[in-house]
BAPA-912028 format. One line per field, with one value per residue (C-alpha): residue number from 1; x, z, y; residue in one letter. Coordinates in steps of 0.2 Angstrom, whole numbers. Example, Ala and Ser with C-alpha at 12.3 -4.5 7.8 and 13.67 -1.06 7.14 Angstrom:
BEGIN
lotor: 1:2
c1: 62:68
c3: 39:36
c2: -22:-5
sevo: a:s
# end
This chain:
BEGIN
lotor: 1:2:3:4:5:6:7:8:9:10:11:12:13:14:15:16:17:18:19:20:21:22:23:24:25:26:27:28:29:30:31:32:33:34:35:36:37:38:39:40:41:42:43:44:45:46:47:48:49:50:51:52:53:54:55:56:57:58:59:60:61:62:63:64:65:66:67:68:69:70:71:72:73:74:75:76:77:78:79:80:81:82:83:84:85:86:87:88:89:90:91:92:93:94:95:96:97:98:99:100:101:102:103:104:105:106:107:108:109:110:111:112:113:114:115:116:117:118:119:120:121:122:123:124:125:126:127:128:129:130:131:132:133:134:135:136:137:138:139:140:141:142:143:144:145:146:147:148:149:150:151:152:153:154:155:156:157:158:159:160:161:162:163:164:165:166:167:168:169:170:171:172:173:174:175:176:177:178:179:180:181:182:183:184:185:186:187:188:189:190:191:192:193:194:195:196:197:198:199:200:201:202:203:204:205:206:207:208:209:210:211:212:213:214:215:216:217:218:219:220:221:222:223:224:225:226:227:228:229:230:231:232:233:234:235:236:237:238:239:240:241:242:243:244:245:246:247:248:249:250:251:252:253:254:255:256:257:258:259:260:261:262:263:264:265:266:267:268:269:270:271:272:273:274:275:276:277:278:279:280:281:282:283:284:285:286:287:288:289:290:291:292:293:294:295:296:297:298:299:300:301:302:303:304:305:306:307:308:309:310:311:312:313:314:315:316:317:318:319:320:321:322:323:324:325:326:327:328:329:330:331:332:333:334:335:336:337:338:339:340:341:342:343:344:345:346:347:348:349:350:351:352:353:354:355:356:357:358:359:360:361:362:363:364:365:366:367:368:369:370:371:372:373:374:375:376:377:378:379:380:381:382:383:384:385:386:387:388:389:390:391:392:393:394:395:396:397:398:399:400:401:402:403:404:405:406:407:408:409:410:411:412:413:414:415:416:417:418:419:420:421:422:423:424:425:426:427:428:429:430:431:432:433:434:435:436:437:438:439:440:441:442:443:444:445:446:447:448:449:450:451:452:453:454:455:456:457:458:459:460:461:462:463:464:465:466:467:468:469:470:471:472:473:474:475:476:477:478:479:480:481:482:483:484:485:486:487:488:489:490:491
c1: 114:129:148:146:128:131:149:137:126:138:141:156:159:155:167:181:179:181:196:205:199:211:209:205:205:196:184:197:209:197:192:209:214:198:196:178:170:165:148:151:163:153:137:145:154:134:131:144:142:123:128:140:156:162:161:157:163:154:166:163:180:186:193:206:202:206:197:191:209:215:208:215:232:233:234:243:254:253:256:273:278:274:284:300:295:298:313:323:323:322:333:324:308:300:288:276:277:276:257:254:269:263:245:240:229:238:231:240:257:258:253:269:279:276:279:293:303:298:307:323:321:317:320:316:329:327:310:315:310:327:329:339:345:352:341:340:335:322:315:313:294:288:278:263:265:267:252:240:246:242:224:211:220:212:215:217:233:243:262:273:278:257:252:264:258:240:242:251:238:221:227:224:205:200:216:210:193:189:173:166:164:161:173:169:182:179:185:184:175:179:164:171:188:178:168:183:190:173:171:169:183:179:165:146:134:122:110:100:99:90:108:116:101:103:120:125:137:124:122:139:140:138:126:122:112:98:95:76:78:91:85:83:81:65:53:44:32:20:5:-5:3:-2:-12:-19:-26:-32:-42:-49:-54:-63:-71:-78:-85:-95:-102:-107:-116:-125:-118:-116:-99:-98:-88:-82:-67:-49:-48:-64:-71:-73:-92:-92:-78:-84:-99:-111:-104:-110:-92:-91:-79:-70:-66:-48:-48:-51:-36:-19:-9:-22:-29:-20:-26:-25:-27:-39:-57:-71:-89:-102:-119:-137:-140:-154:-143:-131:-143:-150:-131:-130:-146:-142:-125:-131:-144:-134:-118:-121:-110:-109:-108:-94:-99:-79:-72:-83:-78:-59:-52:-44:-37:-49:-44:-59:-70:-83:-88:-92:-107:-114:-113:-121:-134:-139:-139:-158:-149:-161:-170:-166:-149:-133:-117:-97:-83:-64:-56:-38:-36:-22:-17:-1:1:19:23:27:23:3:3:3:2:-8:-18:-34:-53:-67:-80:-98:-119:-133:-152:-165:-181:-178:-160:-150:-134:-137:-135:-119:-112:-116:-111:-92:-91:-93:-80:-68:-71:-69:-54:-45:-51:-48:-42:-52:-62:-67:-79:-75:-87:-79:-87:-89:-97:-108:-114:-122:-120:-103:-89:-72:-67:-51:-44:-31:-14:-5:13:11:-6:-22:-25:-39:-47:-60:-74:-92:-109:-125:-129:-133:-151:-140:-132:-145:-162:-153:-148:-167:-164:-177:-170:-158:-142:-128:-111:-94:-75:-62:-44:-43:-21:-25:-36:-21:-9:-18:-24:-5:3:15:18:22:8:24:28:11:18:35:49:54:56:56:42:31:35:32:14:-1:-18
c3: 180:189:190:204:202:184:189:203:190:178:178:184:164:159:172:167:149:154:165:152:137:142:127:111:108:96:105:102:109:126:126:129:141:152:148:144:128:114:114:134:128:114:125:139:125:118:136:140:123:126:143:133:141:126:108:98:80:70:53:40:36:26:38:32:44:44:30:33:28:37:53:52:45:61:73:61:48:33:18:16:34:35:20:28:42:33:22:39:42:27:18:1:-3:-19:-28:-27:-10:-2:-3:8:19:25:22:13:-6:-22:-22:-5:-12:-27:-16:-5:-19:-28:-12:-8:-23:-28:-10:-14:-1:-11:-28:-37:-45:-52:-47:-30:-19:-11:2:-2:15:30:45:54:39:36:54:50:48:32:30:25:44:52:46:48:67:66:60:59:51:41:23:24:35:31:30:14:22:26:9:-2:11:7:-11:-9:0:-9:-24:-13:-8:9:17:21:19:17:26:29:47:59:67:83:91:104:110:129:131:142:152:152:161:175:179:178:192:202:201:219:227:231:222:221:224:207:212:229:233:248:253:254:265:277:282:287:272:263:278:274:255:243:229:210:205:193:180:176:164:153:135:131:112:104:100:84:84:70:63:49:32:38:19:19:37:30:16:28:40:24:20:38:39:21:27:44:35:26:10:2:-9:-26:-34:-51:-61:-64:-82:-90:-106:-115:-114:-95:-93:-108:-117:-104:-99:-114:-119:-137:-145:-153:-137:-134:-116:-128:-137:-133:-125:-111:-106:-105:-118:-112:-124:-116:-122:-109:-107:-114:-103:-111:-130:-122:-111:-125:-139:-126:-126:-146:-149:-137:-142:-162:-158:-147:-154:-172:-177:-182:-164:-167:-154:-157:-151:-136:-133:-131:-115:-102:-88:-78:-77:-66:-52:-60:-71:-55:-53:-70:-65:-53:-61:-74:-59:-52:-38:-22:-24:-14:-12:-6:-14:-14:-19:-16:-33:-40:-55:-70:-81:-90:-80:-79:-61:-50:-31:-36:-49:-50:-66:-54:-40:-30:-33:-19:-31:-24:-30:-21:-29:-24:-32:-21:-21:-32:-34:-17:-9:-18:-14:6:1:-3:9:23:16:14:34:38:29:26:43:45:27:18:3:-14:-28:-47:-61:-73:-88:-88:-104:-90:-80:-79:-68:-64:-51:-45:-27:-22:-5:1:8:21:12:-8:-9:-18:-26:-35:-28:-40:-49:-45:-54:-57:-69:-87:-92:-106:-94:-83:-95:-106:-89:-83:-69:-70:-53:-51:-46:-39:-42:-37:-41:-28:-29:-11:-13:-12:2:13:10:22:35:35:32:17:3:-9:-16:-18:1:2:-9:1:8:20:36:46:39:40:59:63:50:60:51
c2: 575:581:572:565:557:552:542:533:529:518:498:489:486:504:509:496:503:519:516:508:520:534:543:533:513:500:488:474:484:487:467:463:476:473:453:456:448:457:462:467:478:487:487:497:511:511:516:529:535:539:548:558:551:546:547:529:528:513:510:496:489:472:461:449:433:413:404:385:377:391:389:370:374:385:373:360:370:374:360:366:366:349:344:354:343:327:333:339:321:312:325:319:310:303:314:300:296:313:312:296:298:317:313:329:330:331:349:354:346:354:371:365:363:379:390:381:380:400:403:393:380:364:358:343:332:315:313:318:332:340:350:365:374:371:366:383:391:379:382:400:404:407:427:417:409:424:434:420:418:438:436:446:459:476:475:493:495:479:481:476:459:455:463:450:436:437:440:424:413:420:412:396:391:392:398:416:427:444:451:467:470:484:491:500:515:528:542:549:566:581:574:556:564:572:556:546:556:557:537:532:522:503:492:495:485:484:469:468:448:438:433:451:458:443:450:468:472:482:495:502:500:511:505:510:524:521:534:534:550:541:540:521:513:516:501:501:488:482:495:497:507:523:528:511:515:531:522:510:525:533:517:518:533:533:516:525:539:524:521:505:500:497:483:482:477:485:479:490:490:506:504:506:518:530:527:523:541:550:554:553:539:553:561:566:557:541:542:529:544:546:529:512:498:480:466:454:453:458:455:471:473:466:471:482:493:492:498:512:518:520:528:541:546:543:556:569:567:564:552:532:521:509:492:486:503:500:483:487:484:498:500:509:528:532:527:534:517:508:521:520:500:502:514:499:484:492:502:505:523:533:526:532:522:523:516:516:513:510:520:519:535:538:556:563:558:574:579:579:567:549:534:523:530:529:537:537:539:540:544:549:544:553:562:577:580:595:603:611:595:589:605:603:581:589:602:588:577:590:594:578:572:590:599:617:620:632:625:632:625:631:628:614:605:585:575:566:580:596:608:602:609:607:604:612:613:623:612:624:620:619:628:625:607:601:587:580:584:581:586:580:564:570:563:557:545:540:538:521:513:515:529:542:551:564:557:567:559:564:557:563:562:551:551:572:571:559:573:583:571:563:580:577:588:576:560:550:549:540:525:529:511:527:517:532:540:521:523:540:543:539:543
sevo: m:d:t:k:k:l:a:e:s:l:s:e:n:e:i:l:v:l:k:n:l:k:a:k:a:t:a:r:e:l:e:q:s:t:g:l:i:q:v:e:v:i:r:a:l:q:w:l:d:n:k:k:l:v:k:l:k:k:e:e:k:e:i:i:d:l:g:k:l:g:q:e:y:i:s:k:g:l:p:e:r:n:l:l:k:h:l:l:k:l:k:a:i:r:f:e:d:a:q:k:r:i:g:m:s:k:e:e:l:q:a:a:l:g:a:l:k:k:k:l:l:v:a:i:e:h:g:r:i:i:l:k:v:s:a:d:e:a:n:k:k:t:l:e:e:k:f:l:e:a:l:p:l:e:k:e:i:l:t:p:e:n:k:f:a:f:n:e:l:r:r:r:k:e:i:v:d:v:k:k:k:s:i:f:s:a:q:i:t:d:t:g:k:k:v:l:q:a:l:p:k:g:k:m:i:e:t:i:t:p:d:l:l:k:g:d:e:w:k:k:a:k:f:k:r:y:d:v:a:v:r:v:p:e:i:y:g:g:k:r:q:a:y:y:a:f:l:s:d:v:k:k:e:l:i:r:l:g:f:k:e:m:k:g:p:t:v:e:s:e:f:w:n:f:d:a:l:f:q:p:q:f:h:v:a:r:d:w:s:a:t:y:y:a:n:v:s:v:k:l:p:s:k:e:i:v:n:a:v:k:r:q:h:e:k:s:w:q:y:k:w:q:l:e:k:a:k:k:a:i:l:r:p:q:g:t:s:l:s:v:r:t:l:a:n:k:p:e:i:p:g:k:y:f:a:i:a:r:c:y:r:p:d:v:i:d:a:q:h:l:a:e:f:n:q:v:e:g:i:i:l:d:k:d:i:n:f:i:h:l:l:g:q:l:k:q:f:a:e:v:f:a:p:g:q:e:i:k:f:i:p:d:y:y:p:f:t:e:p:s:v:q:l:s:v:k:h:p:k:i:g:w:i:e:i:g:g:a:g:i:f:r:e:e:v:t:k:p:l:g:i:d:v:p:v:i:a:w:g:l:g:i:d:r:l:a:m:f:k:l:n:v:k:d:i:r:m:l:f:s:h:d:l:e:w:l:r:e:a:g:a
# end
């Protein structure tokens, strides 16, 4: 917008502030020179700053202002002033009579006496308060009185006299307060100076009213120009947190594909998390350094299932299986425990099941690892299903949740699946990321649970898939309190 049009777009308050700004001024100084109230000055400065006519600066400063008693004393006078007034009339007053005569509390009288004695204005002789100076001397305003009348003041720029008065008064309760306040100051820009010269003469009409239209004044008047392209403050409405919205979308998509949701406890037994998954009790993953243990009791399934799993372990792994170890409680380190629980609960065949499971592992936290994370767990049971179906299912997931990215399958090993595979996806910023593992459940897992058809299974790091969908390169950002990211991110 050119200078003339910009000048014609200013409101009355903007023009008034701009004319009084001259070079540089604080909002308080502009209040005094324009006659506007604080909120009107600040609003006008913000609009002028938005139009690049001024540079608005906001600083947090300590401001000394009147306290509760200070506000009272500014109108009624400090206790020492009231004491001096009585002494000017009486010349002397007994200490015990002063409080009643002057109408002040014991604390106020003591403070007044202390202040006046320090200034050598009074003395106490034979139980009487005596004025020690002339009337002219007594009537002079003290530094404390001058200081109170000058408030509010910035603490940083106090004069030596004001510092002395402040230190004296702050020893007394509720006379002065120190608060942090936002101080606005503004400086006119070169563009602002040009607009100032181009301001239209006479008053411009900002609002059209019925009374205005009835007369002829509007026909010759100038109207304020409205800039429809001016930048306005953004409004941030309520919205779903981006990562949880993504999880909700994943759940809806899996249900749309015919999957049923699996449920299970967060505090799990070693039996369901390890033993039922054919992981021997001497496996390294069952070490305390790889799992969070909980000091609570958990229930095991029927003796029939427990004994079937025990026999399978002792036959295949050739060791003495211990029931007490299987009873230990842990925070679920993988969502696969939900899959074997489902298999033991007579699932539909053919059947498709999924879960979004919160998992816990004592990992070192970095851009790709968390100690608390989510897995999307899934199984499909069918007499004709095979490894090709599994790869196709994984590819479908990658295309839906990380569209347009390169994927690759890498042979892998898990105690409970054979064959096994790892799914990795290439992130555009940080390269290849392992998303999770998959495979066909071994018969040593399925048969003790009463399942005699093939079961394909996978456990994917849904947090890592979310990194693709939400375009983040640090997994910790998914749980961030960063307001800018929370406002802008969307699933």
